[in-house]
C-alpha positions as CSV (number, residue, x, y, z in Angstrom):
1,M,-186.6,76.0,-2.7
2,N,-183.6,75.1,-0.6
3,E,-180.0,75.1,-1.7
4,K,-179.9,71.4,-2.4
5,E,-183.0,71.6,-4.6
6,K,-181.4,74.5,-6.5
7,M,-178.2,72.6,-6.9
8,I,-179.9,69.6,-8.4
9,S,-182.1,71.7,-10.7
10,G,-179.1,73.6,-12.2
11,Q,-179.8,76.9,-10.6
12,L,-177.2,79.1,-8.8
13,Y,-176.9,77.9,-5.2
14,N,-174.7,78.5,-2.1
15,S,-172.3,75.5,-1.8
16,A,-171.4,76.6,1.7
17,D,-175.0,75.9,2.9
18,K,-175.0,74.0,6.1
19,E,-177.0,71.0,4.8
20,L,-174.7,70.7,1.7
21,V,-171.6,70.8,3.8
22,E,-173.0,68.1,6.1
23,L,-173.9,65.9,3.1
24,R,-170.4,66.2,1.7
25,C,-168.9,65.3,5.1
26,K,-171.1,62.3,5.4
27,V,-170.3,60.9,2.0
28,R,-166.6,61.5,2.5
29,K,-166.6,59.5,5.7
30,M,-168.4,56.7,3.9
31,T,-166.0,56.9,1.0
32,E,-163.0,56.8,3.2
33,K,-164.4,53.6,4.8
34,Y,-165.1,52.2,1.3
35,N,-161.6,52.9,0.1
36,K,-160.1,50.9,3.1
37,I,-162.2,47.7,2.5
38,N,-160.1,44.9,1.1
39,V,-161.0,44.3,-2.6
40,S,-161.6,40.7,-1.8
41,K,-164.6,41.7,0.4
42,I,-166.9,42.1,-2.6
43,S,-170.2,41.9,-0.8
44,K,-169.1,44.3,1.9
45,R,-167.9,46.8,-0.6
46,E,-171.1,46.5,-2.7
47,K,-173.3,47.0,0.4
48,L,-171.6,50.3,1.4
49,L,-171.4,51.5,-2.3
50,K,-175.2,51.1,-2.4
51,K,-175.5,53.5,0.5
52,I,-173.1,56.0,-1.1
53,V,-174.6,56.3,-4.7
54,G,-178.1,57.1,-5.9
55,E,-178.4,53.9,-7.9
56,L,-176.1,51.0,-8.3
57,G,-176.7,48.3,-11.0
58,E,-175.6,44.7,-10.9
59,N,-171.9,43.7,-11.2
60,V,-170.4,47.1,-10.6
61,D,-166.8,47.3,-9.5
62,I,-165.2,50.6,-8.4
63,S,-161.6,50.3,-7.5
64,P,-160.2,52.4,-4.6
65,N,-159.5,55.2,-4.2
66,V,-162.7,56.7,-5.4
67,Y,-164.2,60.2,-4.5
68,F,-167.7,61.6,-4.4
69,D,-169.0,65.1,-3.7
70,Y,-172.5,63.9,-2.7
71,G,-172.8,60.3,-3.9
72,F,-176.7,60.4,-4.0
73,N,-176.5,62.2,-7.4
74,T,-174.5,59.4,-9.1
75,Y,-176.4,56.7,-11.0
76,I,-174.5,53.6,-12.3
77,G,-175.9,50.9,-14.6
78,D,-175.1,47.2,-14.8
79,N,-171.8,45.5,-15.6
80,S,-169.6,48.7,-15.2
81,Y,-166.0,48.9,-14.1
82,F,-164.1,52.0,-12.7
83,N,-160.3,51.8,-12.3
84,F,-158.3,53.6,-9.6
85,N,-158.8,57.2,-8.5
86,C,-162.1,58.2,-10.2
87,T,-163.7,61.4,-9.0
88,F,-167.5,62.2,-9.2
89,L,-168.2,65.8,-8.4
90,D,-171.9,65.1,-8.6
91,C,-173.6,68.3,-7.7
92,A,-175.9,67.7,-10.6
93,P,-176.8,64.1,-11.6
94,I,-174.2,61.9,-13.2
95,K,-176.0,59.1,-15.1
96,I,-173.8,56.2,-16.3
97,G,-175.3,53.5,-18.5
98,N,-174.6,49.7,-18.7
99,N,-171.4,48.1,-19.7
100,V,-169.2,51.2,-19.1
101,F,-165.4,50.8,-18.7
102,V,-163.6,53.7,-17.0
103,G,-159.9,53.9,-16.8
104,P,-157.8,55.3,-13.9
105,N,-157.8,59.0,-12.9
106,V,-161.1,59.9,-14.7
107,S,-163.0,62.9,-13.5
108,F,-166.7,63.6,-13.8
109,L,-167.1,67.3,-13.1
110,T,-170.7,68.8,-12.9
111,P,-170.0,72.0,-11.0
112,L,-169.5,75.4,-12.6
113,H,-168.6,78.8,-11.2
114,P,-169.8,82.2,-12.4
115,L,-167.4,83.9,-14.9
116,V,-167.7,87.3,-13.2
117,A,-165.3,87.3,-10.2
118,T,-167.4,89.5,-8.0
119,Q,-170.2,86.9,-8.3
120,R,-167.9,83.9,-8.0
121,N,-165.7,85.0,-5.0
122,I,-166.5,83.9,-1.4
123,K,-168.6,86.3,0.6
124,F,-168.5,86.5,4.3
125,K,-171.9,87.4,5.8
126,Q,-173.1,88.4,9.3
127,K,-172.8,85.9,12.1
128,G,-169.9,84.1,10.3
129,N,-172.0,82.7,7.5
130,V,-170.2,82.1,4.2
131,E,-171.6,82.3,0.7
132,L,-170.0,80.5,-2.2
133,I,-172.1,80.7,-5.3
134,E,-171.9,78.0,-8.1
135,Y,-174.2,76.0,-10.4
136,A,-174.0,72.5,-11.9
137,K,-175.0,70.7,-15.1
138,S,-175.7,67.0,-15.5
139,I,-173.3,64.5,-17.2
140,T,-174.7,61.5,-19.1
141,I,-172.7,58.5,-20.3
142,G,-174.4,56.1,-22.6
143,N,-174.3,52.2,-22.7
144,N,-171.2,50.3,-23.9
145,V,-168.8,53.2,-23.4
146,W,-165.0,52.9,-22.8
147,I,-163.5,56.0,-21.2
148,A,-159.7,55.5,-21.1
149,G,-157.4,56.9,-18.4
150,N,-156.9,60.4,-17.4
151,V,-160.0,61.7,-19.0
152,T,-161.9,64.8,-17.7
153,I,-165.6,65.0,-18.5
154,N,-167.0,68.5,-18.0
155,A,-170.4,69.7,-16.9
156,G,-173.4,69.4,-19.3
157,V,-171.7,66.7,-21.5
158,T,-173.4,63.6,-22.9
159,I,-171.4,60.8,-24.3
160,G,-173.5,58.6,-26.6
161,N,-173.8,54.8,-26.7
162,N,-170.9,52.6,-27.9
163,C,-168.2,55.4,-27.8
164,V,-164.6,55.2,-27.0
165,I,-162.9,58.3,-25.4
166,G,-159.1,58.3,-25.8
167,S,-156.8,58.8,-22.8
168,G,-156.0,62.2,-21.7
169,S,-159.0,63.8,-23.4
170,V,-161.0,66.8,-21.9
171,V,-164.6,66.3,-23.0
172,T,-166.3,69.7,-23.2
173,K,-169.0,69.0,-25.8
174,D,-171.4,66.0,-26.5
175,I,-170.0,63.0,-28.4
176,P,-172.5,61.3,-30.7
177,N,-173.3,57.5,-30.6
178,N,-170.6,55.1,-32.0
179,F,-167.7,57.4,-32.2
180,I,-164.0,57.2,-31.3
181,A,-163.2,60.6,-29.8
182,Y,-160.1,62.1,-28.3
183,G,-158.1,65.3,-27.8
184,V,-158.0,68.5,-25.9
185,P,-160.7,69.5,-26.4
186,C,-162.1,66.1,-27.2
187,K,-163.6,65.8,-30.7
188,P,-165.3,62.9,-32.5
189,I,-162.6,61.4,-34.9
190,R,-164.5,58.7,-36.7
191,E,-167.4,56.3,-36.4
192,I,-166.7,52.8,-35.0
193,G,-167.7,50.1,-37.6
194,T,-167.3,46.5,-38.6
195,N,-163.7,47.1,-39.7
196,D,-162.8,47.5,-36.1
197,I,-163.7,44.0,-35.2
198,M,-160.5,42.2,-34.1
């Protein structure tokens, strides 16, 4: 099993692996290009975005600037909108449903580092090779979710369908369907119901 396969499957892997470094460089070049395309050039932006991400639904708009670690590990459903400065550290898959609204400065962070420093620290091998050990856990966002601005979503989290995540939240644990949740750490506050219809 190579380092890319280990990464995607949630095992410890060397993020300094040559193939992974090349993949990150490739997507960063494409992302830089995407971020410079005028927002009025909708089809041009969509065409490039389809090359960046693993799967792109219909009617998806991602405002510049946006950042990906790999791109191919991000899957986005239909009718979703992402405001400025979203970050996708997609070492493990990031799966986003349909009708998802994402505010500015939202981060989806799948990578994790070992807790023990001697395992976590950079190691310099013979012939100039570097080893930087980490692992990653998937993030899943359900359908009809609104994630407000400045939210951080950590590795291994699932946010259920029809949820609202309040601005500034740090999501460290799963959020069940149909809940308003917010805080640091983010916690389910109450269910969304018919009384919330405006």
